[in-house]
C-alpha positions in Angstrom: -18.7 25.4 -20.1 -15.6 23.3 -20.2 -12.2 25.1 -19.8 -8.7 23.8 -20.1 -6.7 26.7 -18.7 -5.1 24.5 -16.0 -4.3 21.4 -18.0 -0.7 22.3 -18.1 -0.4 22.8 -14.4 -2.1 19.5 -13.7 0.2 17.4 -15.8 2.7 15.2 -13.9 6.1 17.0 -13.7 7.8 13.9 -15.1 5.6 14.0 -18.2 6.3 17.7 -18.8 10.0 16.8 -18.6 9.5 14.0 -21.1 7.5 16.2 -23.5 10.3 18.8 -23.5 12.9 16.1 -24.2 10.8 14.9 -27.2 10.4 18.4 -28.6 14.2 18.9 -28.4 14.7 16.1 -30.9 12.1 17.5 -33.3 9.1 15.4 -32.2 5.7 16.9 -31.8 3.9 15.1 -28.9 0.1 15.4 -28.5 -1.7 14.2 -25.5 -4.9 12.4 -26.6 -7.7 10.1 -25.6 -8.8 9.1 -22.1 -6.4 11.4 -20.2 -7.9 14.5 -21.9 -11.4 13.2 -21.6 -10.9 12.5 -17.9 -9.5 16.0 -17.3 -12.7 17.6 -18.5 -14.7 15.1 -16.3 -12.5 16.1 -13.3 -11.3 12.5 -13.0 -7.7 11.9 -11.9 -5.7 10.0 -14.4 -2.6 7.9 -14.0 -2.6 6.7 -17.7 -1.5 9.0 -20.5 -1.5 8.4 -24.2 0.9 10.5 -26.3 0.7 10.5 -30.1 4.0 11.5 -31.7 4.1 13.5 -34.9 7.1 14.6 -37.1 8.9 11.3 -36.3 9.5 8.4 -38.8 10.3 5.5 -36.5 9.7 4.7 -32.8 13.4 4.0 -32.5 13.9 7.7 -33.0 12.4 8.4 -29.6 13.2 5.2 -27.8 16.6 6.4 -26.5 15.0 9.6 -25.2 12.4 7.7 -23.3 14.9 5.2 -21.9 16.5 7.9 -19.9 13.4 8.0 -17.7 12.9 4.2 -17.1 12.4 0.8 -18.7 10.7 1.2 -22.1 8.8 -1.7 -23.6 7.5 -2.2 -27.1 4.0 -3.7 -27.0 1.8 -4.8 -29.9 4.0 -5.6 -32.8 1.3 -4.8 -35.3 0.6 -1.4 -33.7 3.9 -0.3 -32.3 3.4 1.3 -28.9 6.2 2.2 -26.5 5.2 2.0 -22.8 6.9 3.7 -19.9 6.0 3.4 -16.2 7.5 5.9 -13.9 6.6 7.7 -10.7 3.3 5.8 -10.5 2.2 6.9 -14.0 1.8 4.8 -17.1 2.7 6.5 -20.4 2.0 5.1 -23.9 3.7 6.6 -26.9 2.6 5.8 -30.5 3.4 7.3 -33.9 0.7 9.2 -35.7 -1.0 6.6 -37.9 -4.0 5.3 -39.6 -5.1 1.7 -39.5 -6.5 -0.4 -42.4 -8.5 -3.6 -41.8 -6.9 -6.4 -43.8 -8.1 -9.5 -41.8 -10.5 -10.6 -39.2 -9.8 -10.2 -35.5 -8.3 -7.3 -33.5 -4.9 -8.0 -34.9 -6.0 -7.9 -38.5 -4.9 -4.3 -39.2 -2.3 -2.8 -41.4 -0.7 0.2 -39.6 0.4 3.1 -41.8 2.5 5.8 -40.1 3.1 9.2 -41.5 5.1 11.8 -39.7 3.4 14.6 -41.7 -0.1 13.4 -40.9 -2.4 16.0 -39.3 -4.0 15.4 -35.9 -7.4 15.5 -37.6 -6.4 12.7 -40.0 -4.8 10.6 -37.2 -7.9 11.0 -35.0 -10.1 9.2 -37.5 -9.0 5.9 -36.1 -10.4 6.8 -32.7 -13.6 5.0 -31.5 -15.7 7.8 -30.0 -15.6 11.6 -30.3 -15.0 12.0 -26.5 -11.8 10.0 -27.0 -10.6 11.9 -30.0 -9.8 15.1 -28.2 -6.1 16.1 -28.2 -4.0 18.6 -26.3 -0.9 20.4 -27.7 1.2 21.1 -24.6 3.5 23.6 -26.3 0.8 25.6 -27.8 -1.5 25.1 -24.8 -4.2 24.3 -27.3 -7.1 21.8 -27.4 -7.5 19.9 -30.7 -11.1 18.8 -31.2 -11.8 18.0 -34.9 -14.9 15.8 -34.1 -16.6 18.0 -31.5 -15.8 15.6 -28.7 -16.1 18.4 -26.1 -19.6 19.2 -27.3 -20.6 15.5 -26.9 -19.0 15.3 -23.6 -20.8 18.3 -22.3 -24.1 17.0 -23.6 -23.4 13.4 -22.3 -23.6 11.8 -25.7 -21.5 8.9 -27.0 -20.9 9.1 -30.7 -18.6 7.3 -33.1 -15.9 9.3 -34.9 -16.2 7.5 -38.2 -18.7 4.8 -39.2 -16.3 2.9 -41.4 -13.4 2.8 -39.0 -15.6 2.1 -36.0 -17.0 -1.0 -37.7 -13.5 -2.5 -38.0 -13.3 -3.6 -34.4 -16.5 -5.2 -32.9 -15.1 -4.9 -29.4 -16.1 -1.2 -29.6 -19.6 -2.3 -28.9 -18.6 -3.4 -25.4 -16.5 -0.2 -25.1 -19.7 1.7 -25.8 -21.5 -0.2 -23.1 -18.9 0.5 -20.4 -18.4 4.2 -21.4 -22.1 4.8 -21.2 -22.2 3.3 -17.7 -19.0 4.9 -16.4 -19.9 8.5 -17.5 -23.7 8.2 -17.6 -23.8 8.9 -21.4 -26.6 8.3 -23.9 -25.6 6.3 -27.0 -26.3 8.5 -30.0 -29.0 7.0 -32.3 -26.7 6.3 -35.3 -24.1 4.9 -33.0 -26.7 2.7 -31.2 -27.9 1.4 -34.6 -24.4 0.6 -35.7 -23.5 -1.2 -32.4 -26.7 -3.2 -32.7 -25.8 -4.2 -36.2 -22.2 -5.1 -35.2 -23.6 -7.3 -32.4 -25.0 -9.6 -35.0 -21.7 -10.0 -36.9 -19.5 -13.1 -36.8 -16.6 -11.1 -35.6 -18.6 -9.9 -32.6 -19.6 -13.5 -31.8 -16.0 -14.7 -31.9 -14.4 -11.9 -29.9 -11.7 -13.3 -27.6 -13.3 -13.7 -24.1 -10.2 -12.0 -22.6 -11.0 -8.8 -24.4 -14.7 -9.0 -23.5 -13.8 -9.6 -19.9 -11.6 -6.5 -19.7 -14.4 -4.3 -21.0 -16.9 -5.8 -18.5 -14.3 -5.3 -15.8 -14.2 -1.6 -16.5 -18.0 -1.5 -16.5 -18.1 -2.9 -13.0 -15.1 -1.4 -11.4 -15.4 2.2 -12.8 -19.2 2.8 -12.9 -21.3 4.4 -10.2 -24.3 2.6 -11.8 -23.2 -0.5 -13.7 -26.9 -1.2 -14.4 -26.8 1.4 -17.2 -24.3 -0.8 -19.1 -26.1 -4.0 -18.4 -29.4 -2.6 -19.6 -27.6 -1.4 -22.8 -26.4 -5.0 -23.3 -30.0 -5.9 -23.3 -31.1 -3.1 -25.6 -28.4 -3.9 -28.1 -29.4 -7.6 -28.2 -26.2 -8.9 -26.7 -27.9 -10.9 -24.0 -28.8 -13.5 -26.5 -25.1 -14.7 -26.2 -25.6 -14.9 -22.4 -28.8 -16.7 -22.2 -28.2 -17.4 -18.4 -28.8 -13.6 -18.0 -31.5 -13.3 -20.6 -33.6 -15.8 -18.7 -33.9 -13.4 -15.8 -35.9 -11.0 -17.9 -39.6 -11.7 -17.3 -38.9 -14.2 -14.5 -41.6 -13.2 -12.0 -41.1 -12.8 -8.2 -43.3 -12.6 -5.2 -44.5 -9.0 -4.9 -44.2 -9.0 -1.1 -40.4 -9.6 -1.2 -39.8 -8.1 -4.7 -42.3 -5.3 -5.5 -39.7 -3.9 -7.9 -40.5 -6.4 -10.7 -38.8 -9.4 -12.3 -35.4 -11.0 -11.5 -33.6 -8.9 -14.1 -34.7 -5.6 -12.5 -33.8 -7.0 -9.0 -30.4 -8.0 -10.2 -29.7 -4.6 -11.7 -30.7 -2.9 -8.4 -28.4 -5.3 -6.5 -25.5 -4.5 -8.8 -25.9 -0.7 -8.2 -26.3 -1.3 -4.5 -23.0 -3.3 -4.4 -21.3 -0.5 -6.3 -22.4 1.9 -3.6 -21.5 -0.4 -0.8 -18.0 -1.1 -2.2 -17.4 2.6 -2.8 -18.0 3.2 0.9 -15.9 0.2 2.1 -12.2 0.0 2.7 -11.8 -2.7 0.0 -9.1 -1.7 -2.5 -8.4 -5.1 -4.1 -9.9 -4.9 -7.6 -9.8 -8.7 -8.0 -12.0 -9.1 -4.9 -14.4 -6.3 -6.0 -14.8 -8.0 -9.4 -15.7 -11.4 -8.1 -18.2 -9.8 -5.7 -19.8 -8.1 -8.6 -20.1 -11.3 -10.6 -21.4 -13.1 -7.5 -24.3 -10.6 -7.2 -24.8 -10.7 -11.0 -25.2 -14.5 -10.8 -26.9 -14.9 -7.5 -30.4 -15.5 -8.8 -29.5 -17.4 -12.0 -31.2 -20.5 -10.6 -34.6 -18.8 -10.3 -35.8 -19.4 -13.9 -35.4 -23.1 -13.3 -37.6 -23.3 -10.2 -39.9 -20.3 -10.0 -43.6 -21.4 -9.7 -46.9 -20.3 -8.2 -47.8 -22.2 -5.0 -51.1 -21.4 -3.3 -51.3 -18.0 -4.9 -47.7 -17.1 -4.0 -44.6 -17.0 -6.2 -41.8 -19.2 -4.9 -38.3 -20.1 -6.1 -37.3 -23.0 -3.8 -33.7 -24.1 -3.9 -32.8 -21.4 -6.5 -29.4 -20.8 -4.8 -28.3 -24.4 -5.4 -29.8 -24.5 -8.8 -27.9 -21.4 -9.7 -24.5 -23.1 -9.5 -24.6 -24.7 -13.0 -25.8 -21.6 -15.0 -23.2 -19.6 -13.1 -20.5 -21.9 -14.3 -21.8 -21.8 -17.8 -22.1 -18.0 -17.9 -18.6 -17.4 -16.4 -17.0 -19.9 -18.8 -18.1 -17.7 -21.7 -16.0 -14.7 -20.4 -13.1 -16.3 -18.5 -10.9 -19.4 -18.3 -9.7 -18.5 -14.9 -10.8 -21.4 -12.6 -9.8 -19.7 -9.4 -12.0 -16.7 -10.2 -15.0 -18.9 -10.9 -14.3 -20.9 -7.7 -14.5 -17.7 -5.7 -18.0 -17.0 -7.0 -19.7 -20.4 -6.9 -19.9 -20.7 -3.0 -21.2 -17.1 -2.8 -24.0 -17.9 -5.2 -24.8 -21.2 -3.5 -24.9 -19.7 0.0 -26.3 -16.2 -0.6 -29.4 -16.8 1.5 -27.4 -18.2 4.5 -26.8 -15.0 6.4 -30.6 -14.2 6.7 -31.4 -17.9 7.4 -29.0 -18.0 10.3 -30.0 -14.6 11.6 -33.8 -15.4 11.5 -33.1 -18.7 13.3 -30.8 -17.0 15.8 -28.4 -19.8 15.1 -25.5 -20.8 17.4 -21.8 -20.3 16.8 -21.7 -23.9 15.5 -23.7 -22.9 12.4 -21.4 -19.9 11.9 -18.4 -22.2 12.1 -19.8 -24.6 9.6 -20.6 -21.7 7.2 -17.0 -20.6 7.3 -16.0 -24.0 5.9 -18.2 -23.3 2.8 -17.6 -19.7 2.0 -15.7 -16.5 3.0 -18.2 -15.0 5.4 -17.2 -11.4 4.9 -17.6 -11.7 1.1 -20.9 -13.4 1.6 -22.1 -10.5 3.8 -21.4 -8.0 1.0 -23.4 -10.1 -1.5 -26.2 -10.7 0.9 -26.5 -7.0 1.9 -26.6 -6.0 -1.8 -29.3 -8.7 -2.4 -31.4 -7.4 0.5 -31.1 -3.7 -0.4 -31.6 -4.2 -4.1 -35.3 -4.3 -4.0 -38.2 -1.9 -3.2 -39.2 -3.3 0.2 -40.0 -0.7 3.0 -38.2 -2.5 5.9 -34.7 -2.2 4.6 -33.3 -1.6 8.0 -33.4 -5.4 8.6 -30.7 -5.7 5.9 -27.7 -4.4 7.8 -29.0 -5.9 11.1 -28.7 -9.4 9.7 -25.3 -8.8 8.3 -24.0 -7.1 11.4 -25.3 -10.1 13.5 -23.4 -12.6 11.4 -20.2 -10.6 11.1 -20.1 -10.0 14.8 -20.3 -13.7 15.5 -17.7 -14.5 12.8 -15.3 -11.9 14.2 -15.6 -13.4 17.7 -14.2 -16.6 16.2 -11.8 -14.8 13.8 -13.3 -16.6 10.9 -14.8 -13.7 8.9 -12.2 -14.1 6.2 -11.0 -17.6 6.6 -12.4 -21.1 7.3 -12.3 -22.4 10.8 -8.9 -24.1 11.2 -9.1 -27.8 12.0 -7.4 -28.8 15.3 -6.7 -32.3 14.0 -4.9 -32.8 10.6 -3.6 -35.8 8.8 -0.1 -35.6 10.4 -1.7 -35.9 13.8 -3.4 -39.1 12.8 0.0 -40.5 11.6 1.5 -39.4 14.9 -0.9 -41.5 16.9 -0.3 -44.6 14.8 -2.7 -44.4 11.8 -1.4 -45.2 8.4 -2.6 -43.0 5.5 -5.6 -44.4 3.8 -8.9 -43.5 2.1 -10.4 -43.6 5.6 -8.5 -40.4 6.5 -11.1 -38.1 5.1 -13.9 -39.8 7.1 -11.8 -39.6 10.3 -10.9 -35.9 9.7 -14.5 -35.0 9.0 -15.4 -36.8 12.3 -12.7 -34.8 14.0 -14.2 -31.5 12.7 -17.7 -32.5 13.9 -16.3 -33.1 17.4 -14.5 -29.8 17.2 -17.6 -27.9 16.2 -20.4 -29.8 17.9 -18.7 -30.9 21.1 -16.2 -28.1 21.4 -13.5 -30.6 22.3 -9.8 -29.9 22.6 -7.3 -31.4 20.2 -6.2 -34.0 22.8 -9.8 -34.9 23.5 -10.6 -35.4 19.8 -7.6 -37.6 19.3 -8.6 -39.8 22.2 -12.1 -40.1 20.8 -10.7 -41.0 17.4 -8.4 -43.7 18.8 -11.3 -45.2 20.7 -13.6 -45.2 17.7 -11.2 -46.2 14.8 -8.3 -48.1 16.4 
């Protein structure tokens, strides 16, 4: 059974100080939403939402909050004061209800009421598990929609059908919550989400908002596959046909006894989540492009899979996956740098095993570093190898360790091999900048890699060939 006897002792001391200051001016602050949900799930929280009752205007508490740090007003239409202090993020908002008056996530009329009850204010919340409040001064849980019951039974249920339908993004929120907390989408909520997924508002959701929800799905889930399968079940993959094509795309049973490419991809995603949880990587941006790389790594298979002499083959699928990867990613982000990180990982995801099986020389490892970040590639390749039902999985880390060891010998596991000769060196020996420079520099790199020549030897060879 859930208990809350130690909520008060687990709150940050700075928050307790702020709550006391707010009470002194007549405000009634109630902690609500994710921070309370996470407390019962035994998840540490750095973000706290505080709903303010008994106050007419945000300005009435702004001066109080300003004593603790820089206070910012965000969202003109919703009116939220944010305060970051001591490593915690606090959001303060007046008790309110929201009325849909136009399309889009900004098309709401906000109606505040200092005398509104917590139960009334909570009707605007998306899910019951996010509608639980905590009254610090009365040390009392406020749960008008039985959110604790749903949390205990691992059920995700909307608070109110009408208010839920006013923001189509909540469908994606349902997906990431189910994955993060291993919840089952309640039947009526499932039906409503499926219905919303066919609305025009859902189809025109800003890609930035969709990206943020998918980001939480990948970065905060032990098994992101739960959310991805829910995208399929809710009919959302029709908007991402690059992913939908993976369903039913057959694979050779010797290498993929688990089933089609979709099943393999989900297994890879979960393996990567496990691998990253055991790694020392803390950079969320890096984790995210690795997740998208493994999600996209086999997008080329539907374009080349065929039966040859009784065996299923997908020749050149890694190269053929580049275009569908670009098309898919362009639907959820405009960030070119992010996409550029993913493309070479998709294009070269077979390289680690190819080099390992061929017992390739250091020359091949050097050339690989010019195409892709080798350490990133090893994470993707390891997840790809482990994300299947083969029996000899011990070969997976062997291949990765072999490549990483060689790359580390050359100090190129996280960066491309540095060219000994650059454009300025050509100028120093008398060459004038021209279109020919690229050809000469490529020739210089070939000499550096294939002949293992020194900088001076390379320059002499260039002068003899091109002068």
